[in-house]
LOLOBA-908922 format. One record per residue: x, y, z of N, C-alpha, C in turn. Coordinates in steps of 0.05 Angstrom, whole numbers, padded with zeros to 5 digits. Example, Ala and Ser with C-alpha at 12.3 -4.5 7.8 and 13.67 -1.06 7.14 Angstrom:
BEGIN
(site (00264,-00114,00156),(00246,-00090,00156),(00264,-00066,00156)),
(site (00257,-00045,00142),(00273,-00021,00143),(00258,00001,00157)),
end
This chain:
BEGIN
(site (-02253,-02921,02296),(-02254,-02956,02294),(-02237,-02966,02329)),
(site (-02244,-02980,02337),(-02230,-02993,02349),(-02197,-02999,02343)),
(site (-02183,-02996,02377),(-02150,-03005,02364),(-02154,-03040,02357)),
(site (-02134,-03050,02356),(-02122,-03073,02347),(-02107,-03077,02366)),
(site (-02122,-03104,02383),(-02105,-03118,02408),(-02095,-03138,02404)),
(site (-02074,-03143,02421),(-02054,-03165,02422),(-02067,-03183,02444)),
(site (-02061,-03206,02442),(-02063,-03230,02465),(-02058,-03224,02493)),
(site (-02024,-03207,02488),(-02025,-03197,02515),(-02036,-03177,02535)),
(site (-02050,-03153,02512),(-02059,-03133,02520),(-02090,-03147,02529)),
(site (-02104,-03164,02516),(-02129,-03179,02524),(-02122,-03190,02558)),
(site (-02099,-03198,02559),(-02087,-03219,02586),(-02087,-03199,02610)),
(site (-02078,-03177,02605),(-02076,-03148,02622),(-02105,-03143,02632)),
(site (-02126,-03143,02609),(-02142,-03129,02618),(-02161,-03148,02626)),
(site (-02156,-03169,02634),(-02177,-03188,02633),(-02159,-03198,02669)),
(site (-02141,-03196,02668),(-02123,-03203,02698),(-02118,-03225,02702)),
(site (-02112,-03240,02666),(-02112,-03271,02660),(-02078,-03269,02657)),
(site (-02072,-03301,02660),(-02041,-03309,02639),(-02047,-03314,02611)),
(site (-02029,-03303,02594),(-02037,-03302,02562),(-02040,-03332,02561)),
(site (-02028,-03362,02570),(-02031,-03383,02564),(-02061,-03385,02569)),
(site (-02079,-03384,02590),(-02105,-03382,02596),(-02116,-03369,02579)),
(site (-02113,-03345,02568),(-02133,-03335,02541),(-02127,-03354,02517)),
(site (-02104,-03358,02511),(-02104,-03375,02485),(-02121,-03393,02489)),
(site (-02116,-03408,02509),(-02134,-03431,02508),(-02164,-03428,02514)),
(site (-02179,-03404,02520),(-02201,-03395,02526),(-02209,-03388,02499)),
(site (-02204,-03377,02479),(-02200,-03371,02452),(-02205,-03398,02434)),
(site (-02189,-03421,02449),(-02195,-03445,02432),(-02211,-03462,02449)),
(site (-02235,-03451,02467),(-02254,-03466,02479),(-02237,-03490,02487)),
(site (-02223,-03491,02503),(-02199,-03513,02516),(-02223,-03526,02541)),
(site (-02224,-03552,02543),(-02236,-03556,02567),(-02223,-03557,02586)),
(site (-02200,-03545,02588),(-02190,-03542,02622),(-02197,-03523,02627)),
(site (-02210,-03495,02615),(-02222,-03471,02627),(-02247,-03474,02638)),
(site (-02253,-03460,02661),(-02278,-03461,02661),(-02297,-03443,02629)),
(site (-02325,-03446,02641),(-02343,-03436,02616),(-02341,-03409,02622)),
(site (-02350,-03399,02647),(-02347,-03375,02657),(-02322,-03354,02651)),
(site (-02293,-03370,02652),(-02272,-03352,02640),(-02271,-03356,02614)),
(site (-02270,-03378,02592),(-02281,-03376,02567),(-02302,-03354,02552)),
(site (-02324,-03352,02575),(-02346,-03326,02558),(-02331,-03297,02564)),
(site (-02323,-03296,02586),(-02308,-03270,02598),(-02289,-03264,02568)),
(site (-02268,-03281,02564),(-02251,-03271,02550),(-02255,-03278,02518)),
(site (-02285,-03297,02506),(-02294,-03285,02475),(-02312,-03257,02477)),
(site (-02322,-03251,02505),(-02339,-03223,02499),(-02315,-03198,02495)),
(site (-02287,-03200,02512),(-02277,-03187,02507),(-02263,-03183,02483)),
(site (-02260,-03204,02472),(-02246,-03201,02447),(-02259,-03205,02413)),
(site (-02289,-03210,02418),(-02302,-03193,02411),(-02304,-03164,02399)),
(site (-02307,-03158,02434),(-02309,-03129,02431),(-02298,-03115,02417)),
(site (-02270,-03121,02421),(-02241,-03108,02407),(-02241,-03124,02383)),
(site (-02246,-03138,02372),(-02257,-03152,02345),(-02228,-03164,02341)),
(site (-02221,-03182,02363),(-02190,-03184,02365),(-02189,-03211,02335)),
(site (-02170,-03213,02331),(-02156,-03228,02308),(-02131,-03242,02317)),
(site (-02129,-03267,02317),(-02100,-03275,02319),(-02082,-03274,02297)),
(site (-02061,-03271,02312),(-02038,-03267,02288),(-02028,-03283,02275)),
(site (-02036,-03282,02243),(-02026,-03308,02227),(-02008,-03314,02227)),
(site (-01985,-03305,02239),(-01956,-03317,02240),(-01954,-03329,02268)),
(site (-01966,-03315,02283),(-01961,-03325,02309),(-01978,-03362,02311)),
(site (-02000,-03361,02303),(-02016,-03387,02293),(-01994,-03403,02283)),
(site (-01977,-03394,02256),(-01978,-03414,02241),(-01951,-03427,02253)),
(site (-01933,-03410,02272),(-01915,-03409,02288),(-01918,-03434,02310)),
(site (-01944,-03441,02328),(-01956,-03448,02341),(-01964,-03479,02333)),
(site (-01967,-03477,02308),(-01972,-03505,02297),(-01947,-03515,02283)),
(site (-01933,-03503,02288),(-01906,-03519,02262),(-01878,-03510,02288)),
(site (-01857,-03527,02277),(-01833,-03529,02294),(-01823,-03505,02285)),
(site (-01804,-03488,02304),(-01795,-03462,02299),(-01760,-03465,02302)),
(site (-01752,-03490,02312),(-01726,-03494,02316),(-01716,-03472,02329)),
(site (-01731,-03466,02353),(-01715,-03443,02382),(-01731,-03463,02391)),
(site (-01705,-03451,02423),(-01700,-03472,02446),(-01704,-03429,02471)),
(site (-01721,-03439,02488),(-01723,-03417,02498),(-01710,-03426,02526)),
(site (-01681,-03407,02532),(-01668,-03420,02555),(-01676,-03390,02576)),
(site (-01684,-03407,02612),(-01681,-03385,02620),(-01653,-03385,02644)),
(site (-01648,-03366,02650),(-01622,-03366,02665),(-01636,-03349,02699)),
(site (-01625,-03356,02728),(-01627,-03335,02751),(-01617,-03316,02744)),
(site (-01585,-03314,02731),(-01570,-03296,02732),(-01546,-03307,02712)),
(site (-01541,-03273,02696),(-01518,-03279,02669),(-01490,-03268,02678)),
(site (-01489,-03257,02713),(-01464,-03241,02719),(-01453,-03261,02730)),
(site (-01472,-03285,02739),(-01449,-03312,02754),(-01436,-03327,02724)),
(site (-01408,-03328,02730),(-01392,-03345,02722),(-01401,-03374,02701)),
(site (-01416,-03388,02722),(-01422,-03422,02717),(-01444,-03419,02706)),
(site (-01468,-03401,02712),(-01485,-03389,02681),(-01481,-03383,02654)),
(site (-01455,-03358,02656),(-01452,-03352,02631),(-01441,-03371,02620)),
(site (-01425,-03399,02629),(-01415,-03420,02614),(-01430,-03436,02602)),
(site (-01451,-03437,02626),(-01478,-03467,02612),(-01493,-03452,02591)),
(site (-01496,-03423,02589),(-01506,-03402,02566),(-01484,-03421,02541)),
(site (-01465,-03405,02544),(-01444,-03425,02523),(-01441,-03450,02505)),
(site (-01446,-03464,02527),(-01451,-03497,02527),(-01473,-03496,02501)),
(site (-01489,-03486,02516),(-01520,-03494,02505),(-01518,-03483,02478)),
(site (-01520,-03453,02471),(-01516,-03437,02453),(-01501,-03459,02429)),
(site (-01471,-03466,02441),(-01458,-03474,02416),(-01460,-03506,02408)),
(site (-01482,-03518,02423),(-01492,-03557,02419),(-01517,-03545,02400)),
(site (-01537,-03518,02407),(-01559,-03518,02389),(-01546,-03511,02366)),
(site (-01539,-03497,02365),(-01519,-03484,02335),(-01525,-03501,02314)),
(site (-01497,-03527,02332),(-01488,-03550,02310),(-01518,-03558,02297)),
(site (-01540,-03558,02312),(-01552,-03577,02302),(-01583,-03554,02293)),
(site (-01574,-03527,02283),(-01589,-03512,02269),(-01607,-03505,02284)),
(site (-01614,-03500,02310),(-01629,-03481,02326),(-01616,-03457,02333)),
(site (-01634,-03434,02342),(-01637,-03412,02354),(-01631,-03421,02383)),
(site (-01623,-03397,02399),(-01637,-03400,02431),(-01643,-03367,02437)),
(site (-01670,-03367,02456),(-01679,-03339,02463),(-01674,-03346,02490)),
(site (-01649,-03323,02501),(-01652,-03325,02530),(-01666,-03300,02545)),
(site (-01677,-03311,02579),(-01686,-03291,02589),(-01668,-03292,02611)),
(site (-01657,-03269,02629),(-01656,-03272,02648),(-01672,-03265,02671)),
(site (-01676,-03285,02686),(-01707,-03278,02715),(-01687,-03266,02733)),
(site (-01668,-03263,02737),(-01661,-03245,02763),(-01670,-03257,02787)),
(site (-01670,-03282,02794),(-01680,-03298,02813),(-01706,-03279,02820)),
(site (-01714,-03276,02806),(-01746,-03275,02809),(-01769,-03290,02802)),
(site (-01793,-03301,02817),(-01803,-03318,02809),(-01826,-03304,02788)),
(site (-01834,-03283,02795),(-01855,-03263,02776),(-01847,-03268,02747)),
(site (-01819,-03265,02748),(-01812,-03255,02721),(-01804,-03272,02706)),
(site (-01801,-03297,02718),(-01802,-03326,02705),(-01830,-03341,02694)),
(site (-01841,-03330,02712),(-01864,-03338,02704),(-01883,-03324,02683)),
(site (-01864,-03299,02684),(-01880,-03278,02648),(-01857,-03290,02630)),
(site (-01831,-03295,02633),(-01818,-03309,02613),(-01828,-03329,02597)),
(site (-01836,-03353,02619),(-01851,-03381,02617),(-01873,-03365,02594)),
(site (-01890,-03360,02597),(-01913,-03353,02577),(-01902,-03340,02552)),
(site (-01885,-03319,02557),(-01883,-03300,02530),(-01867,-03326,02519)),
(site (-01849,-03340,02524),(-01825,-03350,02509),(-01851,-03381,02490)),
(site (-01867,-03392,02506),(-01888,-03408,02495),(-01909,-03397,02482)),
(site (-01922,-03376,02484),(-01934,-03364,02464),(-01914,-03361,02443)),
(site (-01899,-03347,02443),(-01874,-03348,02425),(-01859,-03372,02407)),
(site (-01872,-03396,02410),(-01876,-03417,02398),(-01849,-03428,02410)),
(site (-01831,-03430,02424),(-01808,-03446,02426),(-01810,-03469,02429)),
(site (-01794,-03489,02413),(-01798,-03514,02407),(-01796,-03528,02441)),
(site (-01780,-03522,02457),(-01772,-03525,02491),(-01758,-03512,02507)),
(site (-01764,-03522,02533),(-01742,-03497,02554),(-01718,-03517,02563)),
(site (-01703,-03504,02565),(-01673,-03505,02581),(-01678,-03488,02604)),
(site (-01673,-03498,02640),(-01675,-03473,02651),(-01664,-03490,02673)),
(site (-01661,-03461,02693),(-01649,-03469,02718),(-01662,-03451,02733)),
(site (-01684,-03457,02759),(-01702,-03442,02778),(-01691,-03426,02788)),
(site (-01706,-03395,02786),(-01699,-03370,02798),(-01694,-03379,02832)),
(site (-01690,-03369,02855),(-01681,-03371,02883),(-01713,-03372,02899)),
(site (-01729,-03342,02879),(-01747,-03339,02894),(-01776,-03366,02884)),
(site (-01762,-03372,02863),(-01792,-03396,02858),(-01778,-03423,02876)),
(site (-01747,-03432,02878),(-01744,-03456,02896),(-01750,-03446,02929)),
(site (-01752,-03421,02941),(-01756,-03408,02963),(-01784,-03406,02967)),
(site (-01803,-03404,02953),(-01836,-03409,02949),(-01853,-03434,02944)),
(site (-01826,-03445,02928),(-01840,-03477,02915),(-01865,-03474,02902)),
(site (-01861,-03454,02880),(-01885,-03443,02862),(-01879,-03454,02833)),
(site (-01891,-03481,02825),(-01886,-03498,02801),(-01909,-03493,02773)),
(site (-01926,-03479,02786),(-01951,-03480,02769),(-01943,-03479,02740)),
(site (-01932,-03462,02733),(-01931,-03451,02703),(-01909,-03471,02695)),
(site (-01891,-03487,02702),(-01884,-03508,02700),(-01896,-03536,02691)),
(site (-01913,-03540,02708),(-01926,-03558,02701),(-01950,-03554,02685)),
(site (-01962,-03528,02678),(-01978,-03517,02649),(-01969,-03529,02635)),
(site (-01936,-03524,02637),(-01923,-03533,02608),(-01921,-03562,02600)),
(site (-01918,-03577,02620),(-01919,-03606,02621),(-01945,-03615,02604)),
(site (-01971,-03602,02620),(-01992,-03607,02602),(-02000,-03611,02589)),
(site (-01983,-03581,02568),(-01987,-03572,02543),(-01966,-03591,02526)),
(site (-01958,-03608,02537),(-01935,-03631,02529),(-01911,-03611,02517)),
(site (-01893,-03591,02532),(-01880,-03576,02517),(-01853,-03586,02530)),
(site (-01836,-03598,02522),(-01809,-03607,02525),(-01794,-03591,02544)),
(site (-01788,-03599,02568),(-01766,-03582,02596),(-01740,-03604,02599)),
(site (-01721,-03583,02603),(-01694,-03597,02611),(-01687,-03576,02636)),
(site (-01690,-03581,02656),(-01683,-03567,02675),(-01643,-03578,02677)),
(site (-01644,-03556,02696),(-01608,-03562,02699),(-01597,-03540,02724)),
(site (-01577,-03555,02744),(-01563,-03544,02769),(-01590,-03541,02787)),
(site (-01606,-03524,02790),(-01626,-03524,02799),(-01651,-03526,02793)),
(site (-01662,-03553,02802),(-01680,-03566,02791),(-01700,-03572,02809)),
(site (-01723,-03580,02807),(-01747,-03591,02823),(-01758,-03624,02816)),
(site (-01752,-03638,02836),(-01764,-03668,02830),(-01794,-03665,02830)),
(site (-01810,-03642,02838),(-01836,-03646,02824),(-01848,-03644,02799)),
(site (-01826,-03643,02780),(-01829,-03637,02751),(-01819,-03652,02737)),
(site (-01834,-03668,02726),(-01824,-03693,02711),(-01815,-03693,02685)),
(site (-01788,-03685,02689),(-01780,-03674,02662),(-01748,-03686,02661)),
(site (-01738,-03681,02639),(-01706,-03689,02639),(-01687,-03673,02654)),
(site (-01670,-03681,02665),(-01649,-03660,02685),(-01619,-03664,02685)),
(site (-01611,-03649,02677),(-01579,-03649,02690),(-01566,-03631,02709)),
(site (-01558,-03649,02719),(-01552,-03641,02750),(-01517,-03638,02758)),
(site (-01512,-03628,02778),(-01488,-03637,02780),(-01483,-03663,02811)),
(site (-01465,-03670,02813),(-01458,-03687,02838),(-01447,-03671,02862)),
(site (-01469,-03650,02876),(-01469,-03635,02892),(-01457,-03637,02914)),
(site (-01471,-03652,02931),(-01467,-03669,02952),(-01437,-03678,02954)),
(site (-01427,-03708,02934),(-01406,-03706,02932),(-01383,-03692,02929)),
(site (-01387,-03664,02916),(-01367,-03655,02913),(-01363,-03635,02936)),
(site (-01379,-03633,02956),(-01377,-03618,02974),(-01363,-03635,02997)),
(site (-01369,-03662,02995),(-01356,-03681,03012),(-01326,-03687,03008)),
(site (-01321,-03676,02981),(-01282,-03686,02969),(-01277,-03661,02987)),
(site (-01283,-03637,02980),(-01270,-03604,02986),(-01268,-03618,03017)),
(site (-01289,-03623,03030),(-01289,-03617,03068),(-01262,-03639,03070)),
(site (-01266,-03661,03057),(-01249,-03689,03059),(-01213,-03674,03060)),
(site (-01217,-03655,03034),(-01187,-03653,03029),(-01179,-03631,03055)),
(site (-01196,-03615,03064),(-01183,-03601,03079),(-01180,-03607,03108)),
(site (-01194,-03636,03117),(-01191,-03652,03135),(-01167,-03661,03140)),
(site (-01157,-03674,03112),(-01131,-03689,03106),(-01110,-03669,03119)),
(site (-01113,-03644,03107),(-01090,-03622,03110),(-01087,-03618,03137)),
(site (-01102,-03628,03156),(-01093,-03613,03182),(-01121,-03591,03196)),
(site (-01140,-03586,03174),(-01162,-03568,03190),(-01179,-03578,03206)),
(site (-01190,-03565,03227),(-01207,-03580,03251),(-01225,-03566,03254)),
(site (-01234,-03534,03246),(-01245,-03513,03249),(-01261,-03504,03226)),
(site (-01278,-03514,03212),(-01283,-03503,03184),(-01312,-03494,03182)),
(site (-01304,-03467,03173),(-01334,-03449,03167),(-01343,-03455,03139)),
(site (-01370,-03459,03140),(-01383,-03464,03112),(-01393,-03439,03112)),
(site (-01384,-03419,03075),(-01401,-03395,03081),(-01419,-03392,03056)),
(site (-01439,-03373,03049),(-01449,-03387,03021),(-01479,-03361,03031)),
(site (-01488,-03357,02999),(-01509,-03337,02999),(-01533,-03363,02993)),
(site (-01533,-03389,02990),(-01543,-03403,02965),(-01556,-03427,02986)),
(site (-01559,-03427,03013),(-01568,-03451,03037),(-01593,-03453,03031)),
(site (-01608,-03433,03011),(-01640,-03443,03013),(-01641,-03453,02988)),
(site (-01627,-03457,02970),(-01625,-03471,02944),(-01622,-03501,02936)),
(site (-01633,-03512,02927),(-01632,-03541,02928),(-01594,-03550,02926)),
(site (-01582,-03542,02902),(-01559,-03544,02910),(-01542,-03541,02936)),
(site (-01546,-03515,02944),(-01539,-03508,02970),(-01541,-03527,02991)),
(site (-01567,-03534,02995),(-01571,-03558,03011),(-01562,-03586,03011)),
(site (-01555,-03586,02985),(-01544,-03615,02977),(-01510,-03615,02989)),
(site (-01495,-03583,02980),(-01471,-03583,02993),(-01465,-03583,03019)),
(site (-01486,-03578,03031),(-01480,-03567,03070),(-01492,-03601,03072)),
(site (-01502,-03612,03065),(-01501,-03636,03076),(-01483,-03653,03071)),
(site (-01466,-03652,03047),(-01448,-03668,03045),(-01426,-03664,03064)),
(site (-01417,-03630,03073),(-01407,-03625,03093),(-01407,-03638,03115)),
(site (-01437,-03636,03120),(-01446,-03636,03155),(-01433,-03675,03153)),
(site (-01439,-03685,03139),(-01437,-03716,03136),(-01415,-03722,03145)),
(site (-01395,-03707,03126),(-01368,-03716,03131),(-01352,-03707,03160)),
(site (-01358,-03687,03165),(-01352,-03675,03191),(-01360,-03688,03215)),
(site (-01390,-03702,03212),(-01400,-03717,03237),(-01387,-03744,03235)),
(site (-01375,-03755,03219),(-01353,-03775,03225),(-01324,-03774,03235)),
(site (-01325,-03746,03240),(-01291,-03738,03254),(-01304,-03724,03283)),
(site (-01295,-03739,03308),(-01299,-03719,03332),(-01290,-03694,03331)),
(site (-01262,-03697,03321),(-01240,-03678,03328),(-01247,-03648,03312)),
(site (-01263,-03649,03285),(-01269,-03635,03278),(-01295,-03615,03272)),
(site (-01300,-03589,03278),(-01321,-03574,03278),(-01329,-03559,03251)),
(site (-01352,-03555,03249),(-01375,-03537,03225),(-01380,-03518,03240)),
(site (-01382,-03489,03223),(-01395,-03469,03237),(-01404,-03462,03207)),
(site (-01434,-03452,03216),(-01440,-03447,03186),(-01446,-03417,03187)),
(site (-01448,-03402,03164),(-01454,-03375,03165),(-01469,-03378,03139)),
(site (-01494,-03372,03135),(-01515,-03364,03114),(-01516,-03331,03109)),
(site (-01513,-03325,03083),(-01514,-03292,03083),(-01538,-03294,03067)),
(site (-01556,-03274,03077),(-01574,-03269,03068),(-01584,-03247,03055)),
(site (-01559,-03225,03060),(-01559,-03199,03038),(-01536,-03204,03025)),
(site (-01530,-03205,02999),(-01508,-03197,02972),(-01497,-03164,02985)),
(site (-01511,-03151,02992),(-01500,-03121,02999),(-01485,-03115,03017)),
(site (-01486,-03139,03045),(-01470,-03141,03076),(-01457,-03164,03072)),
(site (-01453,-03174,03044),(-01436,-03202,03039),(-01405,-03187,03063)),
(site (-01389,-03174,03051),(-01362,-03166,03067),(-01360,-03164,03089)),
(site (-01380,-03147,03099),(-01382,-03147,03125),(-01390,-03167,03144)),
(site (-01411,-03179,03140),(-01417,-03202,03151),(-01404,-03229,03152)),
(site (-01375,-03232,03128),(-01352,-03245,03133),(-01333,-03234,03145)),
(site (-01323,-03211,03146),(-01311,-03195,03162),(-01316,-03189,03191)),
(site (-01336,-03190,03204),(-01347,-03188,03229),(-01341,-03226,03231)),
(site (-01353,-03244,03221),(-01348,-03277,03224),(-01323,-03286,03226)),
(site (-01302,-03272,03218),(-01276,-03288,03216),(-01258,-03267,03240)),
(site (-01272,-03245,03246),(-01264,-03232,03275),(-01270,-03247,03302)),
(site (-01292,-03254,03293),(-01310,-03273,03324),(-01304,-03303,03319)),
(site (-01293,-03311,03298),(-01287,-03344,03305),(-01270,-03350,03301)),
(site (-01251,-03369,03316),(-01223,-03379,03307),(-01230,-03398,03292)),
(site (-01227,-03403,03262),(-01224,-03419,03247),(-01199,-03422,03226)),
(site (-01198,-03454,03222),(-01168,-03452,03207),(-01177,-03465,03170)),
(site (-01201,-03462,03166),(-01205,-03460,03137),(-01241,-03449,03129)),
(site (-01244,-03447,03107),(-01266,-03436,03095),(-01276,-03452,03068)),
(site (-01307,-03465,03072),(-01318,-03480,03046),(-01330,-03461,03031)),
(site (-01330,-03446,03010),(-01338,-03429,03005),(-01369,-03449,02981)),
(site (-01393,-03445,02993),(-01412,-03462,02970),(-01422,-03451,02947)),
(site (-01408,-03422,02944),(-01411,-03403,02915),(-01378,-03396,02911)),
(site (-01371,-03386,02892),(-01347,-03366,02891),(-01342,-03349,02893)),
(site (-01366,-03329,02898),(-01368,-03312,02918),(-01359,-03303,02942)),
(site (-01373,-03325,02955),(-01364,-03325,02986),(-01342,-03328,02994)),
(site (-01329,-03349,02971),(-01296,-03359,02981),(-01283,-03338,02977)),
(site (-01289,-03321,02948),(-01272,-03298,02942),(-01264,-03275,02970)),
(site (-01287,-03274,02978),(-01295,-03245,02994),(-01280,-03267,03016)),
(site (-01288,-03284,03024),(-01261,-03300,03050),(-01239,-03289,03046)),
(site (-01228,-03298,03024),(-01195,-03294,03024),(-01191,-03270,03022)),
(site (-01209,-03242,03012),(-01205,-03217,03017),(-01203,-03213,03037)),
(site (-01228,-03211,03057),(-01229,-03209,03092),(-01199,-03217,03108)),
(site (-01193,-03249,03094),(-01171,-03255,03112),(-01147,-03243,03110)),
(site (-01144,-03235,03083),(-01117,-03223,03079),(-01125,-03201,03093)),
(site (-01150,-03184,03096),(-01150,-03162,03099),(-01140,-03158,03137)),
(site (-01154,-03181,03147),(-01143,-03177,03174),(-01120,-03203,03179)),
(site (-01111,-03196,03166),(-01069,-03207,03174),(-01062,-03244,03168)),
(site (-01084,-03250,03165),(-01087,-03284,03165),(-01067,-03301,03143)),
(site (-01047,-03304,03147),(-01033,-03323,03123),(-01048,-03343,03115)),
(site (-01055,-03339,03084),(-01070,-03366,03066),(-01049,-03378,03051)),
(site (-01042,-03408,03056),(-01061,-03427,03070),(-01050,-03435,03095)),
(site (-01021,-03425,03106),(-01016,-03429,03124),(-01038,-03425,03150)),
(site (-01052,-03410,03156),(-01074,-03408,03173),(-01098,-03407,03173)),
(site (-01105,-03405,03149),(-01132,-03408,03140),(-01135,-03421,03113)),
(site (-01147,-03440,03102),(-01151,-03454,03079),(-01171,-03444,03068)),
(site (-01174,-03438,03037),(-01201,-03432,03027),(-01209,-03447,02999)),
(site (-01232,-03462,03011),(-01243,-03474,02977),(-01266,-03456,02966)),
(site (-01272,-03460,02947),(-01295,-03447,02933),(-01308,-03464,02916)),
(site (-01333,-03460,02903),(-01346,-03469,02881),(-01349,-03459,02860)),
(site (-01342,-03466,02831),(-01344,-03449,02806),(-01318,-03443,02798)),
(site (-01314,-03450,02779),(-01283,-03448,02768),(-01283,-03422,02754)),
(site (-01290,-03406,02769),(-01292,-03376,02746),(-01275,-03360,02751)),
(site (-01277,-03332,02743),(-01256,-03310,02742),(-01237,-03305,02772)),
(site (-01260,-03303,02790),(-01256,-03297,02812),(-01234,-03318,02829)),
(site (-01235,-03341,02818),(-01221,-03366,02827),(-01187,-03358,02815)),
(site (-01191,-03359,02792),(-01165,-03352,02780),(-01154,-03333,02784)),
(site (-01171,-03306,02789),(-01143,-03285,02796),(-01153,-03269,02822)),
(site (-01163,-03291,02845),(-01159,-03280,02873),(-01133,-03286,02879)),
(site (-01131,-03265,02900),(-01095,-03279,02919),(-01099,-03283,02943)),
(site (-01087,-03301,02942),(-01067,-03331,02926),(-01104,-03338,02912)),
(site (-01093,-03349,02896),(-01108,-03366,02876),(-01126,-03384,02884)),
(site (-01146,-03389,02885),(-01169,-03404,02900),(-01172,-03434,02889)),
(site (-01172,-03448,02912),(-01178,-03481,02908),(-01202,-03477,02898)),
(site (-01214,-03487,02882),(-01254,-03488,02873),(-01262,-03521,02863)),
(site (-01281,-03524,02868),(-01296,-03543,02856),(-01305,-03541,02820)),
(site (-01292,-03549,02804),(-01306,-03546,02780),(-01326,-03560,02773)),
(site (-01359,-03552,02762),(-01375,-03559,02750),(-01375,-03566,02732)),
(site (-01357,-03557,02710),(-01355,-03560,02685),(-01377,-03555,02664)),
(site (-01388,-03531,02673),(-01399,-03506,02669),(-01415,-03517,02630)),
(site (-01395,-03512,02617),(-01398,-03511,02591),(-01408,-03544,02584)),
(site (-01396,-03562,02589),(-01406,-03597,02586),(-01436,-03594,02600)),
(site (-01444,-03584,02622),(-01461,-03584,02629),(-01491,-03574,02615)),
(site (-01479,-03554,02599),(-01506,-03531,02582),(-01502,-03546,02555)),
(site (-01484,-03564,02547),(-01477,-03576,02521),(-01498,-03606,02526)),
(site (-01490,-03609,02546),(-01510,-03644,02557),(-01540,-03637,02552)),
(site (-01551,-03610,02573),(-01572,-03595,02580),(-01582,-03598,02539)),
(site (-01563,-03577,02529),(-01575,-03571,02498),(-01590,-03612,02479)),
(site (-01560,-03626,02480),(-01566,-03646,02471),(-01583,-03666,02488)),
(site (-01607,-03668,02508),(-01622,-03676,02525),(-01653,-03669,02512)),
(site (-01646,-03644,02504),(-01677,-03628,02489),(-01676,-03635,02464)),
(site (-01649,-03623,02439),(-01647,-03637,02418),(-01656,-03668,02410)),
(site (-01647,-03684,02430),(-01656,-03714,02429),(-01687,-03716,02427)),
(site (-01698,-03700,02453),(-01726,-03704,02452),(-01735,-03689,02427)),
(site (-01731,-03670,02415),(-01750,-03652,02398),(-01746,-03674,02376)),
(site (-01727,-03683,02367),(-01728,-03694,02345),(-01723,-03723,02335)),
(site (-01739,-03735,02361),(-01743,-03763,02370),(-01773,-03770,02351)),
(site (-01762,-03796,02334),(-01796,-03800,02328),(-01807,-03828,02331)),
(site (-01790,-03839,02357),(-01803,-03865,02375),(-01834,-03861,02383)),
(site (-01845,-03875,02382),(-01878,-03881,02387),(-01873,-03887,02412)),
(site (-01856,-03891,02430),(-01852,-03902,02455),(-01862,-03875,02475)),
(site (-01872,-03894,02496),(-01874,-03873,02517),(-01854,-03858,02533)),
(site (-01851,-03831,02522),(-01827,-03825,02538),(-01816,-03815,02571)),
(site (-01796,-03826,02574),(-01788,-03827,02602),(-01767,-03812,02610)),
(site (-01771,-03792,02634),(-01754,-03777,02637),(-01722,-03787,02650)),
(site (-01701,-03773,02645),(-01685,-03789,02654),(-01667,-03761,02666)),
(site (-01636,-03762,02686),(-01632,-03746,02703),(-01602,-03758,02690)),
(site (-01594,-03742,02685),(-01554,-03740,02684),(-01542,-03730,02707)),
(site (-01518,-03732,02718),(-01516,-03723,02739),(-01479,-03728,02725)),
(site (-01471,-03696,02722),(-01438,-03679,02714),(-01428,-03695,02746)),
(site (-01401,-03701,02735),(-01383,-03705,02757),(-01365,-03681,02756)),
(site (-01363,-03674,02783),(-01345,-03646,02791),(-01314,-03652,02790)),
(site (-01294,-03638,02791),(-01268,-03638,02797),(-01263,-03621,02815)),
(site (-01243,-03629,02837),(-01232,-03610,02857),(-01201,-03601,02842)),
(site (-01199,-03571,02839),(-01183,-03557,02834),(-01164,-03549,02857)),
(site (-01134,-03554,02855),(-01123,-03550,02878),(-01107,-03522,02878)),
(site (-01105,-03499,02887),(-01087,-03480,02880),(-01073,-03478,02906)),
(site (-01067,-03446,02903),(-01054,-03428,02923),(-01070,-03423,02953)),
(site (-01095,-03428,02947),(-01110,-03429,02977),(-01112,-03450,02999)),
(site (-01105,-03473,02987),(-01099,-03495,03006),(-01074,-03506,03005)),
(site (-01072,-03525,03026),(-01043,-03535,03030),(-01045,-03558,03014)),
end
């Protein structure tokens, strides 16, 4: 007797995506006749039968939301997830969370898995690798299937869907303006996220402010390897005479404080430091870190409300995607004057 196979096993043997195999079994017009024939041939060979529960779930609402996060150790994403779960729970929805660990391939696999598992919609932030490669076919496929998506924080303008973003450019401007106002003239911008959409907006804001002040200079330090972050920042501080640091992520700012302390600089008298994300590192660094709060929990709740409104809407009007902007707050602590 031949073994029973799953859709995933068929996809693996055929070297196709789960979604393509599923559509082929339904003779979907999007799939080529050659591929459809290959899929049916293998399915017949194994006497494949669709899982009755999966078929039932696919045709009905499951009250389940798929959430994709680039990482979970980051305080910002952890708080966003808390906001999503709280809002979803109040409306009777469950969430299934997958962590891509900044990997494009994992992101693709999780999208396929969750979609086949019949989540009603997705809330997600793009992985770093996806943004660098700019490969978005897995999300375009969801849109073709009319699966609702809400992107937050790390988003792509190429995907026509609801979005919740932070006013990153304005936030960076506000931080740099405060540093200049307090007398800083040689400002370093340090981060591991220069190549992400949010990082690009933050550095753009910093550059715009500094360009309007002839007496102020900006030095940029992009960190490409988090494993060597401490050494790179320490070396940078030894080689460059600066009086302020804007860390575009919380870790960069916290490490800048630690390395400044190690090298004997007085904070904020000699070097002022501002970071992003009002997390545990900000509150427990020494001195405590001035930071840009992105109100992550509120952002997560807002993203969940947007998706749930879409899922529960009975309107016959054509859907128009919207983008909501979450305002940030500059929280001043002991690392700045």
